[in-house]
N, C-alpha and C positions, 0 to 999 in steps of 0.2 A: 614724941615723934621727931626724927631727925629733920633739921632745917636745910640740909643740902644732900645732894646725890653725887657720888664720885663718878667722874668720867675717866675712861682710858685715855692715854695720850693720843691714840688714833682718833677717837671721838672728838676730843677737844681741839686737835689741830684741824680736823675737818670743819668744825664750826668756826674756828678762828679764820680759816682761809675763806670761808663763805662770807664772813663779816668783812674781811678785807676787800673782797671783790665788790661787795655791795657799797662799801664806803668809797670806792674809787669810781663808782658809776658816774657817767657824765650827766649834767643837768638836762632837763627836758623842757617841755612847754610850761611846766610848773615853776621852772627855775626863777625867772624874773618876777613872777607873781609872788613866789615864796619870799624873796628878798624884800620886795615892796611891802608885802603884808606884815612881815616881821618888823621892819623898820617903823611902820606906821602904828601898829597896834599890839604886837606880841611881846616886844622886848620888855615891856613894863608889866607883864602879867603877874599879878600877885595873888589872885584868888585861886581856887582849886576846882576842877571839874574832871569827871571821869565818865567814859562810856564803857559799858560792859555788854559785848555781843554774845548772846547765847545761841549757838547754832544748833538747830534740831535736825540732825543728819538723817537723811533717808526720806524726808518728805512727811511732815506732820499733818495729820488729819485735823486741821484747825476747826472744821465745821462740826466736830464733836468735842471741841474745847469751849466754844461759845455757841450756844443754841438759842434760836428765837423761841420764846415761850408764850407769847400771846396766842390766843386760840387759833386764829386764822393761819399764821405763819408756822406754828408748831404742827398743824395738820399737814401742811405742805412738806415740812421737814420729815415727818414720820413716813409719809408716802415715799419720798425720794430715797430715804436711807434704809427703808425696809428693816431687815434683821439687825442693822447697825444702829438704829434709832435708840437713844437713851429714853427710857420711860420716865414719866413725870416724877415718880418716887426716887429716881436717881439724879435729880436736878436740884441745884441750890439757886434760888431766885436772886437776881441782882436788882438794885433800885432801877425802876423804869426810866428810860431815856425820854419817853414821851407818853401821852395817854394811850397810844396804840402800839408803841414799840417796847416790848419787854424781852429781856434776855435772861439766860441762866448759864451756870457753869456746872460741870459734873459734881456729884455729891462728894467725890474723892478729891476735889480741888478747893477745899475750904480756904487754903492760903490765898488763892486768887480772890475769892469772894470777900475775905476780910480786908485785903489791901484795896480792892475796888471800893468797898464801903467806906474805907478811910480816906478815899480820894488820892491814893498813891498808885493806882494801877488803871490803865485804860487799854482798850482793844482797838486794833486797826483792822477794818473790814476789807476783805477781798483784795489783798495786796499781791502783786506779781511782777514778773519781768515784762516790761513794755517798752517799745520804741516810741510809741505815740498812743493816744487814746484809741481804743480798738472796739469795734462793734462786732456782732455776730456776722453781719454781712461782709465786713472786711476780713474776718477770720476765714470764712468760707471761700473768699476769693484769694486768700493768701497774701493780702496787702499789709505791708509794714509789720511783719511778725518777727519776733526773736528767732534765732536759729535753734534748731534741735529742741523744740518743745518736748517736755515729758522725759528728757534724758537727765539722769542724776548728775553726771559730771558737768554737762553743759549748763544746766539750770543752776546748779550750785555756784559755778564760776560766775555766771551772769548776776546772781543775787549778791555775791560777795564783791564783785568788781563794779556793779552798776554800770556796765558797759556791754549791753547785749549784742552790739555789732562791731566790737573792737577786735582786731587781730592780735594785738599785743596788749595784754591786760595787766593792770595793777588793781589792787583792792581799794575800795573807797575809804577804808580805815587807814591804809597806807598813804593815800593822797592827802588825807587830813593831816597825817604826820609830816608829810612833805611841807605842807603849807604852814604848819604851826611849830616847826622844828625849834624855833628860838624861844618858845614859851617857857621851857624848863631851864633857861639860862645855861649855866656851865655844867649841869648834871650830865654824867656820862651814861646814864641809863636811857635807852631809847624810849620815845613816847609810846610806841606800840609794844604790847607784851602779850604773847600767846601762852596759854596754859595747855594747849592741845597740839603742840608740834607746829610744823610748817603750815602756813595757811595763806592763800591768796589775799584774804581780807587785809592782812597787815603789810603786804608788799607795796612799797611806794616806788616812785621813780628814783629817789635818792634815799629815802628813809629805810633803815635796816631794823627790823623788829628784834626783840629779845625773846627767846624761847625759855620759859621757866617751868620747871616741873611742879606739879601739885604738891610735891613734898619739899620744895625749896630750891635754892640755887645750886647749879651744877658746879662741882669743884674738880679741878685737875689733880689727880692723885699721882704724885711722882714716886715717892717711896715712903714718905712719912709726912704727917702734918706739922712736924717740928721744924721750924725754920733753921735750927742748928744742924739738921741732918746733912751729911756730906753730899749725898746724892741730890738733895733738894737744892743746895747751894750750887752744885755743879751745873744743874739744869738752868738755873737763873744766870749763871756766868755765860753759858752757851747762848742764851737769849740776848744777853747784853752785847756779846760780840756780834751776833747776827744782826742786831739792830743798827749797827754801823757798817755792815758789809757793803762793798761797792755794788753788789748786784741788787737791783730794785726788788725782785721777787722775794729774796731772802729778807730784806729789810721789812717789806710789807708784812710778811708772814710772822716775823719775830715781833714786830710792834703790835700786830693784831692779837697775837697770843698773849703778850704782856698786858694789853688793855683788857682782854678777856679775863685773865687771872685777877687783875686788880678789881674789875667790876664784880666778879664772883665773890671775892673777899669782902667787898663793900656790902653786897647783898646778904651774905651769910651773917655778918656782924649786925646789920640792920634788922634782919628777921629774928635774931635772937631776942629782941625786945618787942616784937610785934604782937598784935592781938587780933583774934577772930571774933571777939565779943564773948559774952558769957552764956549765950543761948545754946539750945540743943540743935544740932545739925543732923540731917539724915546721913546714914552710912552708905553713901553712893559716890560714884565717880564724879558726877556733876557737882555734888556738894563739896567734895574735896577740892575741886578746881575753884569753886567760889570762895571757899575758906581761904585759899592762898591769895585770891584777889583781895579779900577783906584784910588779910595780914599786910599785903603790899600797900594798900590804902592807908592802913594805920601808921605806917612809917614813911608816908609821903614827904613829910617835912625833913626828916633825916636824909632822905635821898634827893631832896631839892626839886620835887616834882610839883608842877602847877597844872599840867594837863596829862592825862593818861587814857589810852584806849586798850581795853583788855578783850581777849577772845577765849571763849570756852566752848566745849562741844558736849552735847548729849546725843548719843547714837541710838539706833534701834527703831527708827520711825518708818522703815520700809515695810509696812504692815499689810502684805499681800494675803496673809493668813492669820488666823487666831487673833484678829484685831481687837476684839472686845477685851480680852485679858491683857494683851501686850500694851495696848494704848492706855488702859487704866493704870497699869504699873508706871508707865512713862510719865503720864500727866500727874500722878500722885507725887512722883519724885520731883518733877519740875515745879509744881505748886509749893511743895514743902521746902525745896531748896531756895526758891526765890523769896519765900516768906522769911526763912532763916537769914538769908543774905540781907534783906531789907531791915530786919531787926538789928543785925550787926551794924549796918550803916547808921541807924538811929542811935544806937549806943555809942558809936564813934563820933556822933554829932556831925555827920556829913550826908545825911539823908537827902537833902536838897541839892547836893553837889555831885551825886552819883546816880546815873540813869542806866538801868539794865533794859535790854530789849531782845526779842527773839527774831531769828531769821530761819529759813529752811529752804530745802531744794525747790519745793513747790507744794501745792495742796494735793489732796487726793480726791478720787471720784466720789461724788455723792452716792452713786449706785454701788451696790455690793457685788463682789465677784463670787459670792457664796459664803466666804469665811473672812473676807477682808476687803481691801480697796486697792485700786491701781493708781498709777501716776496721773496727776492732773495739773492744774495751773494756779488759779487764784486761791488765796489762803487767808487765814486769820493770824495776825501777829499781836503781841502784847508788849507794853512798855510799863516799867515800874520805877518808882523813885519819888522823892519828895518834891521834885520840880515838875512832875507830871500832873497835868490837869485830869486827874483820874475820875473814876466813877462815871465813865462815858464810853460810847462806842463811836469811833471816828471813821470817816470814809462812808461809802455807800454799801450797806449790806445788800447782797444780791438776792434776786429771786431764786429760790431753790426748786422751781418747777422743772422737771426733767423735760428736755427739748424746748424749754422756754427761751426767753430773750437773752439770758445770761449763760445759757448752756451751749458749749461748743460741741457737745455730743458725749454721751455716756456719763453725764453728770460732771463734766469738766468745766468748771466755771471760768468765764473770761474775766480777768482782773479789771476792776474799775479804779484802782489806785496803783501807781507805779512804785517800784522799789526806790526810784530816785526821789519821789515826793516824800516818802517815808524817811529815807536816809538824810535828805536835805533838812528836814525838820529837826532831826537830832543834831546834825552838824551845825545848824544855825544856833541852837542853844549852847553848843560846845564853844562857840566863839568865832566860827567862820563867817566872814562878811558876805554881802550879796555877790561881789565880784568873784570871790573864792568859790561860792556855791556853783556858779555857772561854769567854772573851770573844772571843778571836781565832778560835777554832774552835767555832762554836756547836752543832755536831752531835756533838762528840767524846764526850759522855756516852752516846750511843746505842750505842757500841761497847765491848765488855767489856775491851779492852786498849788504854787510851789511849797507852801507851808500848810500842813494839815491841822495846825493849831492845838496840838496836844501837849505842848510844853509851855511853862510859865515864862 
């Protein structure tokens, strides 16, 4: 398979101009903290850590990904879910978290069960966008709620930004990149890398993410890949002249284009010696993205990287209809792809240095609409990696009684754990200090447990 994809001149210049604009952005509230944090702790970073965000686009039905299986709670689950309830013969039991708290995963998610049993995967219960701890009484009174609940676009943005009430948003992955920009020394490759195109998650105040194709680095095709080609040399001569032009915009564009070409060449050369491990991968889009993440991690030393944040997407989770079949296919893919990725990390000897985690727009209704589910709020997320204190369920698993204390109505569960708590736990492991956490996650102090304790 090719390790790079050709771009047209128009595509390449558009990307270069966007990079130039991003690189010239003025510093923000993170600016002083970034400099201080870098000087104090990051300049000498010599270890390696990576976060891999797997966004489940459309709103995953997490409550059919982790199922309570002790007799009392399973009976409640079965009543609430009606025709969407998975029968006992379609469940794989997980090691009990207590004498009375038992859980299962679907029979088609054996990758989850195996990693959970190996202590390399944990679940986070009832996560959602929150401005503050919220009760059913507060919900009904409309007190302290995020804007536009149950909206795909708004809730996705709020999950990826962790700023439910901000007018101008950046992503929490991008704000981590702002803060830890110096961790990778003189490497020209940005800390944030997206395998799924432009994403709010990777946008910082100053950090500019790099968009990488699942098939490799994008290359500007002038006329030939031969550096002796006359048209190739003429193009480079034009860039060299523009780079010293008296007009600022011309200089910026030329220099950004030159940097982009140089970085593409560096990545193409590095990926030529990369490895995705020797294991078997599913033949899916998600798997292809994770394979490229694995390849990038395998050449991290060549690229001079100590910290990286990756973003991949698996779509199709808006299961208003035909949910049983659609969701089974999606979770099978997710389970198999995460298992294959974790096997590759183990083979590359970085299992404890790479943590993958899921996010989604929102959860889905416990109640059935007849053939599927509708938009809801609280959800189940999972975290995988050698540094995860796996084999456990973190947070407070909600009551699934319809119209009960956790139900906002129609089986929409009110979150008991905020996105900020979830994200801050990951960021802390990644190397962000307490001051940085409060800056990246401005509402974190409103919650009594800023760390959920699922990382070593």
